[in-house]
C-alpha positions in Angstrom: 0.0 0.0 0.0 2.9 2.3 0.8 4.5 1.7 -2.6 1.2 2.4 -4.4 0.6 5.7 -2.6 4.2 6.8 -3.1 4.0 6.0 -6.8 0.7 8.0 -7.1 2.3 11.0 -5.4 5.4 10.7 -7.5 3.3 10.6 -10.7 1.4 13.7 -9.6 4.6 15.5 -8.7 6.1 14.6 -12.1 2.9 15.7 -13.9 3.2 19.1 -12.1 6.8 19.4 -13.1 5.8 18.8 -16.7 3.2 21.5 -16.5 6.0 23.8 -15.4 8.3 22.9 -18.2 5.5 22.7 -20.8 5.8 19.1 -21.8 2.3 18.2 -20.4 0.4 20.3 -22.8 0.8 18.4 -26.1 -0.3 15.1 -24.6 -3.2 16.7 -22.7 -4.4 18.8 -25.6 -4.0 16.2 -28.3 -5.8 13.6 -26.2 -8.6 16.1 -25.6 -8.8 16.8 -29.3 -8.9 13.1 -30.2 -11.7 12.4 -27.7 -13.6 15.6 -28.7 -13.5 14.7 -32.4 -14.4 11.1 -31.7 -11.3 9.6 -33.3 -9.7 6.4 -32.2 -8.2 6.8 -28.7 -5.1 4.7 -29.5 -3.9 7.5 -31.8 -2.5 9.2 -28.8 0.0 6.4 -28.2 2.7 7.7 -30.5 2.5 11.1 -28.8 2.8 9.6 -25.3 5.7 7.4 -26.3 7.6 10.3 -28.0 7.1 12.7 -25.1 8.1 10.0 -22.6 11.3 9.4 -24.5 12.0 13.1 -24.9 11.3 13.8 -21.2 13.5 11.0 -19.9 16.3 12.3 -22.2 15.7 15.8 -21.0 15.9 14.9 -17.4 18.7 12.3 -17.8 21.2 14.5 -16.0 18.9 15.7 -13.2 20.2 15.6 -9.7 18.9 16.5 -6.3 17.4 15.2 -3.2 14.4 12.8 -3.1 13.1 10.3 -5.5 11.7 12.7 -8.2 14.9 13.6 -10.0 15.9 10.0 -10.3 12.5 8.9 -11.5 12.3 11.7 -14.1 15.1 10.0 -16.1 13.3 6.7 -16.2 11.5 6.2 -19.5 9.0 3.7 -18.1 8.1 6.1 -15.3 7.6 8.8 -17.9 5.3 6.5 -19.9 3.1 6.2 -16.8 3.1 10.0 -16.3 2.2 10.8 -19.9 -0.4 8.0 -20.0 -1.9 9.6 -16.9 -1.9 13.0 -18.6 -3.4 11.6 -21.8 -6.2 9.9 -19.8 -7.1 13.2 -18.3 -7.1 14.8 -21.7 -9.3 12.0 -23.1 -11.7 12.4 -20.2 -11.9 16.1 -20.8 -12.4 15.8 -24.5 -15.1 13.1 -24.0 -16.9 15.3 -21.5 -16.9 18.3 -23.9 -18.2 16.0 -26.7 -21.0 14.7 -24.5 -21.9 18.2 -23.4 -22.0 19.6 -26.9 -24.1 16.6 -28.2 -26.8 17.0 -25.6 
């Protein structure tokens, strides 16, 4: 249970860091666009993978105290973070689509 809660907080902290550096917006906005237009949701996968690779390369030399700097250079952790951001974007786009159709 402790590992799950720490991972959730780590993912949220990484997502907040990506909002600060601007990497969160493409995944979030493209996922919202895909859901809003009713396109296939797996079209966001290349964007998530590309951003995760770029973010892990960008943070590969990050140092500091705590677990976040070390986790930011892990491409698998970045895949989880950008998948989380894409799911939020898909949910927002789906909600807008449902609201405009009603």
